[in-house]
KELUM-495727 format. One record per residue (C-alpha): residue number from 1; residue in one letter; chain; x, y, z. Coordinates in steps of 0.1 Angstrom, whole numbers. Each point is the difference from the previous one (the first is absolute). Layout:
% residues N
NODE; resi; resn; chain; X; Y; Z
NODE; NUM; a; A; X; Y; Z .
...
//
This chain:
% residues 388
NODE; resi; resn; chain; X; Y; Z
NODE; 1; m; A; 453; 541; -17 .
NODE; 2; s; A; -24; -17; -25 .
NODE; 3; g; A; 19; -28; -18 .
NODE; 4; t; A; 33; 13; 11 .
NODE; 5; v; A; 18; -21; 26 .
NODE; 6; r; A; 15; 17; 30 .
NODE; 7; e; A; 27; -20; 18 .
NODE; 8; l; A; 13; 4; 35 .
NODE; 9; t; A; 19; -22; 25 .
NODE; 10; c; A; -7; -9; 36 .
NODE; 11; g; A; 26; -21; 18 .
NODE; 12; g; A; 7; -29; -22 .
NODE; 13; y; A; -32; 4; -20 .
NODE; 14; t; A; -9; 18; -32 .
NODE; 15; i; A; -34; 16; -3 .
NODE; 16; r; A; -15; 6; -34 .
NODE; 17; c; A; -32; 21; -3 .
NODE; 18; a; A; -23; 10; -29 .
NODE; 19; q; A; -36; 11; -5 .
NODE; 20; t; A; -8; -27; -25 .
NODE; 21; l; A; 5; -38; -2 .
NODE; 22; a; A; 18; 2; -33 .
NODE; 23; p; A; 36; 1; 14 .
NODE; 24; f; A; -7; -32; 19 .
NODE; 25; a; A; -18; -19; -27 .
NODE; 26; d; A; 26; -28; -1 .
NODE; 27; t; A; 0; -4; 38 .
NODE; 28; w; A; -35; 6; 12 .
NODE; 29; p; A; -20; -33; -2 .
NODE; 30; a; A; -36; -4; -12 .
NODE; 31; m; A; -23; -22; 21 .
NODE; 32; a; A; 5; -31; -23 .
NODE; 33; e; A; 38; 5; 3 .
NODE; 34; v; A; 2; -3; 38 .
NODE; 35; c; A; 21; -30; 8 .
NODE; 36; g; A; 19; -17; 29 .
NODE; 37; d; A; 27; 26; 6 .
NODE; 38; v; A; -23; 30; -3 .
NODE; 39; g; A; -21; 10; 31 .
NODE; 40; a; A; -30; 19; -14 .
NODE; 41; y; A; -37; 6; 5 .
NODE; 42; p; A; -20; 6; -32 .
NODE; 43; f; A; -8; 36; 10 .
NODE; 44; q; A; 36; 11; -6 .
NODE; 45; c; A; 5; -19; -33 .
NODE; 46; r; A; 7; 19; -32 .
NODE; 47; d; A; -32; -8; -19 .
NODE; 48; h; A; -22; 6; 31 .
NODE; 49; l; A; 17; 34; 6 .
NODE; 50; q; A; -4; 11; -36 .
NODE; 51; i; A; -37; -5; 1 .
NODE; 52; w; A; -2; 17; 34 .
NODE; 53; l; A; 19; 30; -14 .
NODE; 54; d; A; -23; 2; -30 .
NODE; 55; t; A; -32; -1; 20 .
NODE; 56; i; A; 1; 8; 37 .
NODE; 57; g; A; 34; 18; -3 .
NODE; 58; q; A; -13; 23; -27 .
NODE; 59; e; A; -31; 9; 20 .
NODE; 60; s; A; 17; 5; 33 .
NODE; 61; a; A; 27; 24; -14 .
NODE; 62; a; A; 27; -22; 15 .
NODE; 63; t; A; 36; 7; -9 .
NODE; 64; p; A; 17; -34; -4 .
NODE; 65; f; A; 34; -5; 15 .
NODE; 66; f; A; 17; -34; -8 .
NODE; 67; v; A; 31; -11; 19 .
NODE; 68; e; A; 25; -27; -6 .
NODE; 69; v; A; 25; -8; 28 .
NODE; 70; r; A; 31; -19; -12 .
NODE; 71; r; A; 28; -17; 19 .
NODE; 72; h; A; 32; -9; -18 .
NODE; 73; d; A; -17; 7; -33 .
NODE; 74; r; A; -28; -24; 7 .
NODE; 75; t; A; -36; 10; 7 .
NODE; 76; a; A; -10; -3; 36 .
NODE; 77; m; A; -34; 17; 0 .
NODE; 78; l; A; -25; 17; -24 .
NODE; 79; v; A; -23; 25; 17 .
NODE; 80; p; A; -31; 15; -16 .
NODE; 81; l; A; -8; 32; 18 .
NODE; 82; g; A; -18; 32; -8 .
NODE; 83; v; A; -10; 34; 14 .
NODE; 84; a; A; -38; 7; -1 .
NODE; 85; p; A; -22; 26; 17 .
NODE; 86; r; A; -21; -9; 29 .
NODE; 87; g; A; -20; 32; 5 .
NODE; 88; n; A; 27; 27; 0 .
NODE; 89; v; A; 27; -24; 12 .
NODE; 90; r; A; 26; -15; -23 .
NODE; 91; v; A; 5; -37; 10 .
NODE; 92; l; A; 29; -22; -11 .
NODE; 93; t; A; -11; -36; 1 .
NODE; 94; f; A; -3; -33; -19 .
NODE; 95; l; A; -22; 2; -31 .
NODE; 96; d; A; -32; -13; 15 .
NODE; 97; a; A; -31; 23; 6 .
NODE; 98; g; A; -18; -28; 18 .
NODE; 99; v; A; 1; -27; -26 .
NODE; 100; c; A; 32; -19; 12 .
NODE; 101; d; A; -1; -24; 29 .
NODE; 102; y; A; 37; 1; 7 .
NODE; 103; n; A; 27; 27; -7 .
NODE; 104; a; A; 35; -13; -3 .
NODE; 105; p; A; 30; 3; -24 .
NODE; 106; i; A; 9; -27; -24 .
NODE; 107; v; A; 28; -17; 18 .
NODE; 108; f; A; 30; -18; -15 .
NODE; 109; p; A; 27; -21; 18 .
NODE; 110; p; A; 25; 29; 5 .
NODE; 111; a; A; -26; 16; 23 .
NODE; 112; a; A; 8; -26; 26 .
NODE; 113; g; A; 29; 22; 12 .
NODE; 114; i; A; -22; 30; 8 .
NODE; 115; d; A; -1; 4; 38 .
NODE; 116; h; A; -20; 26; 21 .
NODE; 117; a; A; 28; 26; -2 .
NODE; 118; s; A; 4; -4; -38 .
NODE; 119; m; A; -37; 2; -6 .
NODE; 120; k; A; -4; 32; 20 .
NODE; 121; a; A; 28; 15; -20 .
NODE; 122; l; A; -14; -12; -33 .
NODE; 123; w; A; -35; 13; 8 .
NODE; 124; k; A; 14; 34; 10 .
NODE; 125; s; A; 19; 2; -33 .
NODE; 126; i; A; -31; -11; -20 .
NODE; 127; r; A; -22; 26; 17 .
NODE; 128; r; A; 26; 28; -8 .
NODE; 129; a; A; 0; -10; -36 .
NODE; 130; a; A; -38; -3; -3 .
NODE; 131; p; A; -23; 27; -13 .
NODE; 132; p; A; -9; 27; 25 .
NODE; 133; h; A; -23; -14; 27 .
NODE; 134; d; A; -13; 9; 35 .
NODE; 135; v; A; -1; -35; 15 .
NODE; 136; a; A; 10; -35; -9 .
NODE; 137; c; A; -26; -27; 9 .
NODE; 138; l; A; 10; -36; 0 .
NODE; 139; e; A; -32; -20; 3 .
NODE; 140; k; A; -9; -37; 0 .
NODE; 141; i; A; 36; -12; 0 .
NODE; 142; p; A; 4; -38; 3 .
NODE; 143; e; A; 30; -16; 17 .
NODE; 144; r; A; 9; -20; -31 .
NODE; 145; a; A; -3; 1; -37 .
NODE; 146; a; A; -5; -36; -10 .
NODE; 147; s; A; 31; -19; 13 .
NODE; 148; h; A; 20; 32; 5 .
NODE; 149; a; A; 1; 22; 31 .
NODE; 150; n; A; -15; 35; -8 .
NODE; 151; p; A; 26; 27; 10 .
NODE; 152; f; A; -28; 26; 3 .
NODE; 153; w; A; -14; -20; 29 .
NODE; 154; l; A; 30; 13; 20 .
NODE; 155; l; A; -14; 35; -2 .
NODE; 156; g; A; -34; -10; 15 .
NODE; 157; r; A; -10; 18; 32 .
NODE; 158; q; A; -36; -12; 6 .
NODE; 159; s; A; -21; -30; -9 .
NODE; 160; w; A; -26; 5; -27 .
NODE; 161; s; A; -36; -4; 12 .
NODE; 162; s; A; -6; -33; -19 .
NODE; 163; g; A; 22; -26; -15 .
NODE; 164; g; A; 1; -24; -29 .
NODE; 165; h; A; -8; -37; 0 .
NODE; 166; v; A; 17; -28; -21 .
NODE; 167; i; A; -8; -36; -6 .
NODE; 168; a; A; 28; -25; -6 .
NODE; 169; l; A; -16; -19; -29 .
NODE; 170; g; A; 15; -34; 10 .
NODE; 171; e; A; -19; 4; 33 .
NODE; 172; a; A; -31; 17; -14 .
NODE; 173; k; A; -31; -11; 19 .
NODE; 174; l; A; -30; 14; 18 .
NODE; 175; e; A; 5; -1; 37 .
NODE; 176; k; A; -34; -14; 10 .
NODE; 177; k; A; -17; -31; -13 .
NODE; 178; r; A; -34; 18; 1 .
NODE; 179; d; A; 13; 26; -26 .
NODE; 180; v; A; 8; -29; -23 .
NODE; 181; s; A; -33; -16; 6 .
NODE; 182; d; A; -19; 33; -6 .
NODE; 183; s; A; 19; 7; -33 .
NODE; 184; n; A; -9; -35; -13 .
NODE; 185; r; A; -36; 6; 10 .
NODE; 186; q; A; -1; 34; -19 .
NODE; 187; r; A; 15; -16; -31 .
NODE; 188; r; A; -27; -27; 0 .
NODE; 189; r; A; -27; 27; 4 .
NODE; 190; l; A; 14; 20; -29 .
NODE; 191; a; A; 5; -31; -22 .
NODE; 192; s; A; -38; -7; 5 .
NODE; 193; l; A; -7; 34; -17 .
NODE; 194; g; A; 24; -4; -30 .
NODE; 195; e; A; 35; -10; -9 .
NODE; 196; l; A; 25; 15; 24 .
NODE; 197; r; A; 33; 11; -18 .
NODE; 198; f; A; 32; 17; 10 .
NODE; 199; c; A; 15; 20; -29 .
NODE; 200; i; A; 29; 22; -7 .
NODE; 201; a; A; -6; 28; -26 .
NODE; 202; s; A; 26; -3; -27 .
NODE; 203; e; A; -14; 14; -33 .
NODE; 204; p; A; -3; 38; -4 .
NODE; 205; h; A; -38; 0; -4 .
NODE; 206; d; A; -4; -23; 31 .
NODE; 207; i; A; 24; 21; 21 .
NODE; 208; a; A; -20; 32; -9 .
NODE; 209; r; A; -33; -17; 8 .
NODE; 210; v; A; 12; -14; 33 .
NODE; 211; f; A; 16; 33; 10 .
NODE; 212; e; A; -32; 19; -4 .
NODE; 213; v; A; -18; -26; 22 .
NODE; 214; f; A; 28; 2; 26 .
NODE; 215; v; A; -3; 38; 1 .
NODE; 216; a; A; -38; -2; 4 .
NODE; 217; q; A; 2; -26; 27 .
NODE; 218; k; A; 28; 17; 19 .
NODE; 219; s; A; -17; 34; -2 .
NODE; 220; r; A; -31; -14; 15 .
NODE; 221; r; A; 21; -14; 29 .
NODE; 222; y; A; 17; 33; 5 .
NODE; 223; q; A; -34; 17; 1 .
NODE; 224; e; A; -10; -24; 28 .
NODE; 225; t; A; 31; 4; 21 .
NODE; 226; l; A; 13; 35; -7 .
NODE; 227; g; A; -32; 18; -12 .
NODE; 228; n; A; 14; 8; -35 .
NODE; 229; p; A; 8; -21; -31 .
NODE; 230; g; A; 37; 1; 5 .
NODE; 231; f; A; 26; 2; -28 .
NODE; 232; d; A; 1; 38; 7 .
NODE; 233; v; A; 38; 5; -2 .
NODE; 234; p; A; 4; 18; -33 .
NODE; 235; g; A; 13; -25; -25 .
NODE; 236; q; A; -6; -30; 22 .
NODE; 237; r; A; -26; -17; -22 .
NODE; 238; e; A; 21; 4; -31 .
NODE; 239; y; A; 30; -13; 20 .
NODE; 240; y; A; -18; -33; 9 .
NODE; 241; r; A; -14; -3; -35 .
NODE; 242; r; A; 33; 4; -17 .
NODE; 243; l; A; 17; -25; 23 .
NODE; 244; g; A; -27; -25; -6 .
NODE; 245; c; A; 0; 4; -38 .
NODE; 246; e; A; 37; 7; -8 .
NODE; 247; l; A; 17; -23; 25 .
NODE; 248; a; A; -23; -31; -2 .
NODE; 249; s; A; 22; -31; 4 .
NODE; 250; r; A; 30; 23; 7 .
NODE; 251; g; A; -7; 9; 36 .
NODE; 252; s; A; -37; 9; 1 .
NODE; 253; q; A; -30; -23; 3 .
NODE; 254; l; A; -38; 4; -2 .
NODE; 255; s; A; -18; -31; 12 .
NODE; 256; y; A; -37; -8; 7 .
NODE; 257; l; A; -26; -25; 10 .
NODE; 258; t; A; -31; -7; -21 .
NODE; 259; v; A; -32; -19; 6 .
NODE; 260; g; A; -14; -7; -34 .
NODE; 261; d; A; 6; 32; -19 .
NODE; 262; e; A; 0; 23; 30 .
NODE; 263; v; A; 32; 14; 15 .
NODE; 264; i; A; -5; -2; 38 .
NODE; 265; a; A; 35; 10; 12 .
NODE; 266; t; A; 31; 17; -14 .
NODE; 267; a; A; 36; 5; 11 .
NODE; 268; w; A; 28; 23; -12 .
NODE; 269; c; A; 34; -13; 10 .
NODE; 270; l; A; 38; 4; -8 .
NODE; 271; i; A; 28; -26; -3 .
NODE; 272; a; A; 37; 7; 4 .
NODE; 273; g; A; 28; -25; 6 .
NODE; 274; r; A; -12; -29; 21 .
NODE; 275; t; A; -30; 18; 16 .
NODE; 276; f; A; -37; 5; -9 .
NODE; 277; y; A; -14; 33; 13 .
NODE; 278; y; A; -37; -1; 8 .
NODE; 279; m; A; -9; 37; -5 .
NODE; 280; m; A; -37; 5; -3 .
NODE; 281; c; A; -31; -23; -1 .
NODE; 282; a; A; -36; 9; -6 .
NODE; 283; y; A; -33; -19; -4 .
NODE; 284; a; A; -36; 5; -11 .
NODE; 285; a; A; -22; 10; 29 .
NODE; 286; e; A; -28; -24; -9 .
NODE; 287; w; A; 24; -29; 3 .
NODE; 288; r; A; 14; 11; 34 .
NODE; 289; k; A; -16; -29; 20 .
NODE; 290; y; A; 20; -25; -20 .
NODE; 291; s; A; 34; 15; 11 .
NODE; 292; p; A; 12; 5; -36 .
NODE; 293; g; A; 30; 22; 10 .
NODE; 294; r; A; 13; -27; 23 .
NODE; 295; l; A; -5; -27; -26 .
NODE; 296; l; A; 20; 20; -25 .
NODE; 297; l; A; 28; 6; 24 .
NODE; 298; e; A; 2; -38; 6 .
NODE; 299; e; A; 2; -6; -38 .
NODE; 300; l; A; 28; 26; -3 .
NODE; 301; v; A; 20; -16; 28 .
NODE; 302; r; A; -4; -34; -17 .
NODE; 303; w; A; 9; 14; -34 .
NODE; 304; a; A; 32; 18; 14 .
NODE; 305; e; A; 11; -32; 17 .
NODE; 306; q; A; -5; -21; -31 .
NODE; 307; t; A; 18; 26; -22 .
NODE; 308; g; A; 31; -5; 22 .
NODE; 309; l; A; 0; 33; 19 .
NODE; 310; e; A; 13; -1; 36 .
NODE; 311; f; A; -19; 28; 17 .
NODE; 312; f; A; -35; 14; 0 .
NODE; 313; d; A; -1; 36; 14 .
NODE; 314; l; A; -34; 9; 14 .
NODE; 315; g; A; 11; 37; 1 .
NODE; 316; i; A; 0; 28; 25 .
NODE; 317; g; A; -29; 2; 26 .
NODE; 318; d; A; -11; -22; 29 .
NODE; 319; e; A; -33; -11; -13 .
NODE; 320; s; A; -14; -30; 19 .
NODE; 321; y; A; -2; -23; -31 .
NODE; 322; k; A; 38; -1; -2 .
NODE; 323; r; A; 2; -17; 34 .
NODE; 324; h; A; -20; -30; -15 .
NODE; 325; w; A; 32; -10; -17 .
NODE; 326; r; A; 33; -13; 13 .
NODE; 327; q; A; 21; 31; -7 .
NODE; 328; a; A; 29; 21; 12 .
NODE; 329; d; A; -2; 37; 9 .
NODE; 330; v; A; 20; 27; -19 .
NODE; 331; k; A; 9; 28; 23 .
NODE; 332; l; A; 2; 35; -14 .
NODE; 333; t; A; 16; 32; 13 .
NODE; 334; s; A; 0; 37; -8 .
NODE; 335; a; A; 21; 31; 5 .
NODE; 336; l; A; -4; 37; -5 .
NODE; 337; h; A; 30; 23; -8 .
NODE; 338; p; A; -10; 38; -1 .
NODE; 339; a; A; 22; 22; -22 .
NODE; 340; t; A; -16; 34; 5 .
NODE; 341; a; A; -21; 19; 26 .
NODE; 342; k; A; -31; -9; -21 .
NODE; 343; g; A; 11; -37; 2 .
NODE; 344; h; A; 4; 2; 38 .
NODE; 345; a; A; -36; 14; 2 .
NODE; 346; y; A; -12; -29; -22 .
NODE; 347; v; A; 16; -26; 23 .
NODE; 348; v; A; -16; 16; 30 .
NODE; 349; a; A; -34; -1; -17 .
NODE; 350; l; A; 4; -37; -9 .
NODE; 351; q; A; 11; -8; 36 .
NODE; 352; l; A; -31; 17; 13 .
NODE; 353; r; A; -21; -20; -24 .
NODE; 354; e; A; 16; -32; 12 .
NODE; 355; a; A; -7; 10; 36 .
NODE; 356; l; A; -37; 5; -9 .
NODE; 357; r; A; -1; -32; -19 .
NODE; 358; t; A; 12; -20; 30 .
NODE; 359; r; A; -23; 17; 25 .
NODE; 360; l; A; -33; 6; -18 .
NODE; 361; p; A; -26; -28; -1 .
NODE; 362; p; A; 1; -18; -34 .
NODE; 363; s; A; -36; 10; -8 .
NODE; 364; l; A; 7; 38; 5 .
NODE; 365; l; A; 33; -4; -19 .
NODE; 366; a; A; -19; -15; -30 .
NODE; 367; v; A; -24; 30; 0 .
NODE; 368; l; A; 28; 25; 1 .
NODE; 369; k; A; 19; -18; -29 .
NODE; 370; a; A; -31; 1; -21 .
NODE; 371; a; A; -6; 36; 7 .
NODE; 372; l; A; 36; 11; -7 .
NODE; 373; r; A; 6; -22; -30 .
NODE; 374; k; A; 4; 21; -32 .
NODE; 375; p; A; -5; -17; -33 .
NODE; 376; g; A; 30; 1; -23 .
NODE; 377; r; A; 27; 4; 26 .
NODE; 378; a; A; 30; -22; -10 .
NODE; 379; d; A; 16; -2; 35 .
NODE; 380; d; A; 1; -22; 31 .
NODE; 381; a; A; -36; 7; 8 .
NODE; 382; i; A; -12; -19; -30 .
NODE; 383; s; A; 9; -33; 16 .
NODE; 384; l; A; -16; 10; 33 .
NODE; 385; r; A; 32; -11; 18 .
NODE; 386; p; A; 20; 23; 23 .
NODE; 387; a; A; 34; 12; -13 .
NODE; 388; v; A; 18; -5; 33 .
//
């Protein structure tokens, strides 16, 4: 298929498919181009996708499959999919490999007319047009894409194991007064050791320096929690580096806290439309007792609010620190659609894994995950979250 566009119809919709983004260059928005009538997460924006394709996509042997759904000659949805191997199974899914918090199409106003029956028919046609695959996996599907309903939510069959969490910035506040008091106390303690500063890396040399500090701090944290230094999906480190370097001020942000000349905490984040996406934070182990990660998060919330953004997305995962904020939950769903006998066997295996996950003690499950984890696998196991 390559750059060639294949076109088919489904009911009153036209589906256009290609294996590159080139045919959709005038339609597919970049992160900085997301505006009010476009419902989009940064993960599915054009510039994010291109870097993903050049790094993780190349290493994972994914075959991209880009889809535009049109209604009355107007774009309704843009869907970035791909077929990639998971073991010996070919999986059709959103372009992710564990680095995206939410998987959704980019949604435009004409998508409002897509009901459950229409979406089932569209998805059936899209799967038929897709490269050969054994199973289609829809994972981490949110109910909405910004202000628009997400038609892929209509296909969901089971709740994802964890959700997302979003702060409305006009109401951003820590829930408990003792958290505020403790943060103020920690700031005073740090200020007694040197000037405490919140910074955003903007110059190329500063971005490169802060990125290396971020990787070192995050790798140390991964070693503590997972038993390995992380960033083990092939192409993953280069993916984060290129986003940080090439899209600074255009959707990607590296920020940090310093005491004197020492960087004590770092954060790698994304921005699209009206929302700030808090992706990953790390800190220096020797400064742990001063809660530097929490202080940096508070600075970022304040910065996003002052910048005029409306939402601060804390990301997927139900970590306890997110409950310290007045926030709303983002429910996620998933679905599996086998296409071959091998795909049916894969679904059964995932369902068995899910049954074990819900029945085994957490301590034993952690040991099994560590034992079964294979470095370099660009699949759902990387995120250590179940696929169903």
